[in-house]
Each structure stands twice: as structure tokens, then as C-alpha cells.
C-alpha positions as CSV (number, residue, x, y, z in Angstrom):
1,M,146.9,52.3,95.7
2,A,144.8,54.6,93.5
3,S,146.4,55.9,90.3
4,T,146.7,59.7,89.8
5,S,144.1,59.6,87.0
6,N,141.5,58.1,89.4
7,I,142.3,60.8,92.0
8,K,141.8,63.6,89.5
9,Q,138.4,62.2,88.5
10,Q,137.3,62.3,92.1
11,E,138.3,65.9,92.7
12,R,135.4,68.3,93.1
13,N,135.1,72.0,92.9
14,W,133.2,73.6,95.8
15,L,132.0,76.3,93.4
16,D,130.1,73.6,91.4
17,L,127.7,73.1,94.3
18,P,124.3,74.7,93.9
19,S,124.0,78.0,95.8
20,D,121.2,76.7,98.0
21,V,123.4,73.8,99.1
22,M,126.3,76.2,99.8
23,A,124.0,78.5,101.7
24,N,122.9,75.6,103.9
25,I,126.6,74.7,104.6
26,L,127.5,78.3,105.4
27,S,124.5,78.8,107.7
28,R,126.0,76.2,110.0
29,I,129.3,77.9,110.6
30,G,128.0,80.8,112.6
31,M,127.3,84.5,112.0
32,S,130.7,85.9,113.1
33,D,132.5,83.4,110.9
34,I,130.3,84.4,107.9
35,F,131.0,88.1,108.4
36,E,134.7,87.8,109.2
37,N,135.8,84.9,107.1
38,A,133.5,83.1,104.7
39,E,132.3,86.1,102.7
40,K,136.0,86.9,102.0
41,V,136.8,83.5,100.4
42,C,135.6,84.3,96.9
43,P,133.0,86.3,95.0
44,A,130.5,83.4,94.9
45,W,130.6,83.0,98.7
46,L,130.2,86.7,99.1
47,K,127.1,86.7,96.9
48,I,125.6,83.8,98.9
49,C,126.5,85.5,102.2
50,K,124.7,88.7,101.1
51,D,121.6,87.0,99.8
52,P,118.6,88.0,102.0
53,A,117.4,84.4,102.0
54,M,120.4,83.5,104.0
55,W,119.3,85.8,106.8
56,T,115.6,84.8,107.2
57,V,116.6,83.2,110.5
58,I,119.2,84.9,112.6
59,N,120.8,83.1,115.6
60,M,122.9,85.3,117.8
61,N,123.7,82.5,120.2
62,D,126.9,81.5,118.4
63,L,128.4,84.9,119.4
64,L,128.6,83.8,123.1
65,S,131.7,81.7,122.3
66,S,133.2,83.7,119.4
67,V,135.9,86.3,119.4
68,A,134.5,88.7,116.9
69,K,136.0,91.9,115.7
70,Q,132.5,93.6,115.7
71,T,130.2,94.0,118.6
72,P,127.2,91.7,118.9
73,T,125.0,94.7,118.4
74,N,126.7,95.7,115.2
75,M,126.6,92.2,113.8
76,C,122.9,92.0,114.7
77,R,122.2,95.2,112.8
78,L,124.2,94.0,109.8
79,A,122.4,90.6,109.8
80,V,119.0,92.3,110.0
81,N,119.9,94.7,107.2
82,R,121.0,91.8,105.0
83,S,117.6,90.1,105.6
84,Q,116.0,93.0,103.7
85,G,112.7,92.6,105.4
86,Q,112.6,88.8,105.0
87,L,113.5,88.1,108.7
88,V,111.3,85.4,110.1
89,D,113.0,84.5,113.4
90,I,115.7,86.0,115.5
91,T,117.3,84.6,118.7
92,L,119.2,87.1,120.8
93,A,121.7,85.7,123.4
94,Y,122.7,89.0,125.0
95,A,120.8,91.6,127.0
96,Y,120.3,94.0,124.1
97,N,119.1,97.5,124.6
98,V,115.6,98.7,123.7
99,T,117.1,100.7,120.8
100,L,118.3,97.5,119.0
101,L,115.0,95.8,119.6
102,Y,113.2,98.7,118.0
103,Y,115.7,98.6,115.1
104,V,114.9,94.9,114.6
105,A,111.1,95.4,114.9
106,E,111.1,98.3,112.4
107,R,112.8,96.2,109.8
108,Y,110.5,93.2,110.3
109,V,107.9,93.1,107.5
110,G,106.0,90.0,108.7
């Protein structure tokens, strides 16, 4: 059985992870979870979630199985806005209207 001093030495603080590692982890949880949960955890996670680099690739497919408070169209607009012109790739899972497609295209700087 491990002593309490050994257990304390093994404890790690998530906030000690480099921001690029944390961004990689957060990018795997899905867009609706980022908007509705992860960015509310702490100021460090909010900063990472709002970083334009986090939104260079937007995958709307995870919204098919999520129960989000916002509509997929609103989340798509929010994600595109957060990319601040750095959007490289977007995957849309729904039949979006032409207005949203123009919105995305106008903000793409490529």
C-alpha cells in the first residue's frame, strides 16, 4: 500500500499542462461540450477555448448526437467567429442554409 507522501508526490495539476496540450485534449470533446461546459471550468480553459488556433478546424458532426442549448447554426457562427479568419477546414453535418454558407465563406481568409 502506498504511503500518503508517495500519493501526494504523484498528484498533478491540470493547469500545469502546456496550453497546446490542453487545447489538443479539449479539441477531442466536441464543440457543444466546449461551448457549454469546458470553457466554464476555469479562466485558463476559457482562454484556450477562445484561442483562434483552437478553431482552425471545425467539425460540426459531433452535434448530431449532442443535446445542445444552442442551435447548430448559432454554434457554427460562434466557432467561425472564434477562428478570426484562421479557419482552414469545416465539416458541416446538417443541411445548412445558403446564408450560413455565405457567412462562413465571407470569414474565410485562405
